[in-house]
N, C-alpha and C positions, 0 to 999 in steps of 0.2 A: 504494500500500500504506500501511497505518497502522502506525507503529512506536510501541509503548508499553512502559512498564516503569518501574521505580523507578531513581533515579540522580540525575545532575546535571541540574537543570532549566534547560537551555540556552534562552535567550530571556528567562527571568525574572531570572536572576542577572547576565547580561551585556548590554553595550551592543551594539546592532546598527548596522552601517554599510550604507548603500545606495549602490550605484554604478549610474548609468544609462549603459550601455555602448553604444558603437558598434562594430560588427564589420564587417570587410571580408573578403569571400571571396577568399582568395589562390589556392587550387588545389583542383581536384577530382581525386582519385586513383581510377582504375578498378581494381578487383580483385574479381571477381564471387564471390558466395556467401560473403560475410563472415559468420562465426559468432561467434568470440571475438576480443577485442581488448584491448590495453593498451599503456602506455608504460613504458619503463624510466626510470631516474633521469637519463638524458641526453636525454630527450625523443624517443628513437627509438621508432618505431611497430611493433608486432607484431600481425599479424592471422592468424586461422586460417579455413579452410573447413570445411564439415561433413564432408568426407572426411579431415580431419586435416592437409592441406597448411598450411604455415606460411610467412609472408613477413615480412621485416624491411625497413622503410623508414627513411630518415633523417628528421630533423625537418621537412625541406622537402618530404617526400613522394616522394623519389627511392628507387626500389627498390634495395636493397643485396644481400640474400641471400634464398634460398628453401630450404625443406627439405620433402621428401616422405617420410613414414614408410614402412617396409617393408610394413605392413598398413594398409589404410584404416580409420580409426576416428575418431569424434568426440572432439575435445579438450574436456574440461570446463573446464579452467583453463590459462591461460598466465601464468607469473610469472617473477620474476628475483631474483637476490641481488646483493650489492654487488660481486661479481667478474664481473658481467654474464653469468653462466651463465643459461641459459633452461630453465625447468621446464615440461614438458607433462604435465598430469595427465589420465589416462584413467579416468574413474569406472567405466565399464562393465567395463574390464579390471582395475580396482583396481591400477594401476601408474603409476609416474612415469618419464618419460624426461628425462634431463638432458643438455643440449647446451652446447657452449662458445659463445663470443661469435660464432663464425663459422658457427653452426648445423651443426656437424659433431661427430664423435666421440661419438655417443649412448651413454649409460650407462643401463641399464634396471634398475628396482627393482620387484619384485612384492611388494606389502604382505603378502600371505598367507604369504610366506616368513619373515616376522619375527613371526608370531603376532598380527598386527593384524587386527581383525575386518572392518568395512566402513567405508572412508574416504569421507566426503562432500565434504571440502574440504581443501586444503593451503595452506601459507604458508611459503616459504623465509625464513630469517632471515639476519642479517649474518654469522654464523659458518658458513654453508653447511649448517646443519641444516634440517630441515623440520618445522614445526608442522603438526599435522593433527587433524581431528575424527574420532574413531572412534565411529560410531553403535552398534556392537555393545555396548559397555559405557558409552556416552555420556560420553566423556572427551576431554580435550585432551591430545595426546601430542606429544613431541618425538623425532624420529627423526634419528639421525646416520648419513648414508649412508657416510661414510668408515670408520666402525666397524661398519656394518650392525647397529646396536643402538638400542633405545629408551633414552633417558636421562632422560625426565620423563614422568609420567602424572598428570594432574589431573582429578578428577571434575567434570563439569559439572552433576550432579544437584542440587547445593545452590543453584545460581543460575539454572538453567533447568529447566523441566518438559519432559521429552523428548516427552511426548504432545502438547504444544501448541507446541513449538519449531518455528520456520520459518527454519532457518539458510540464509542466502542466499550468504554469502561469508566467507572468512577471509583476512586480510592481515597482513603484518608490516611495520612501518614504524618507523624510528628505535628499534629494539630493543624495541618493544612489539608485541603481537599484538592484532588487532581482529577480533572476531566479529560480523558483521552478522546480526541476527535480526529478522524482520519483526514478531514479536509482542512483543519486548522492547526493542529498540534496538541500539546498538553497545556490546558488552561489551569492556572493555579489560583486558588482562593484561600483567604485567611480563615481563622477560626469562626468568624461571623458570616462567612460566605461572600465577603467582598473580593472582587476580582483584583489580582495582583499583576500577573504577567502571563505570557504565553511562551512555552519552550518549543522550538522547532526541531523536527526530526524528519529524515528521509528514509523511506523504505524500511520500516521497522515493524516489529510485532512482539508479542509475548512480554507484556510489561510486568515489572515487579519493583520492590523497594528493599534495600538493605542498608540499615543505619542511615547515613546522610546522603545516600545516592539513590537515584532512579536508574533502572537498567532495562534493556530491551535487546532483542535479537536484531541484528542488522547484517544481512547476507550471512557470511560464515563467522561473524564476530559477535561477542557480547559487549554492548556499548553501555558504559556507566557515565552518568553525569551527576556531579555534586549539586545538591538542591540549593546550596547557598553561595558557593563560589563559582559554580557552573564549569568547573574544571572537568575535563572528560578523560576517560581511559578506555582501552579496548582489550579484550582477551579473546584469543582464538577459541572457537567452539570445538567440541568433539565432532567427528564426522557424522555420527548418528544423530538424527534430529527426531522429529515426531510432532506431537500436537503443540508442544511448547516447552519452556524451561522455567525453573526457579533456581535462584542462587542463594546460598547461605554460607558466608565465610569462605572456606576452602572447598566447599562442596557444590556440585551442580546436579540438579534433578531434572532428568529428561523424561517427559511423559509421552506415552502413546496409548492406543486403545487396549493394549494387553497389560498395562501396568506402568512401571517407571524404572529407570536406571539411575543409580547413584554413582557419580564420578568424584574422585578425589583429585584436587589440584596438587601437582607434584612440584613444579618449578616454572620459572619464567624470568625474563629479563626485560627491562624497559628500553 
């Protein structure tokens, strides 16, 4: 995909570091029909199937917990907050189910019950609220599940054209919200939903965050950009690809429909 727009011209303003990496395949984890996947901030792996089943693995690929929903349905997003609660967003049903760290005690919220139009993406924040994109009025909203109330509404119409927008993902990291749009780039918002800037990327996919960096796949490289200094670095990817990747320290998780592979970073030079 081609991501364009106005904003911070990453690559022109910042110095880029290159690392030529060597990766060792540590483990292959079998878990058939992988659909969605992500890591929490402890490096634990979460994967869903197309029927909505969810599994949690530790950083070494050991199965820890599983969850099967009451009704079979595709999970559009799996996400987390700082208290390790797990959020399952079902776009077709327009609802979110929140699980505790043990994948139990599900709490269900139907967005239509709160006057919210059509939610395309969600992003839990550090305060246990949920940022969301409402396509009905094309806005960024903050929903507080504890009070069952909307606490912020910010129009997206001034910074994005709804007719041409191609919103791919919404993430909250370090108290900022990041909206990935294929036509514009990565739009950055502060903790109140105020627009800050746009980060530009070309031909990238499979977004993630690690500490102070945002990363994505770009051709045969993993591209990292510091969220505050905008300094960039790149690491060569293993030859095997798949549905996407997640990075955590010196480990790379490569997902495909049959499960995921865990790679250990061995060496590299700048």
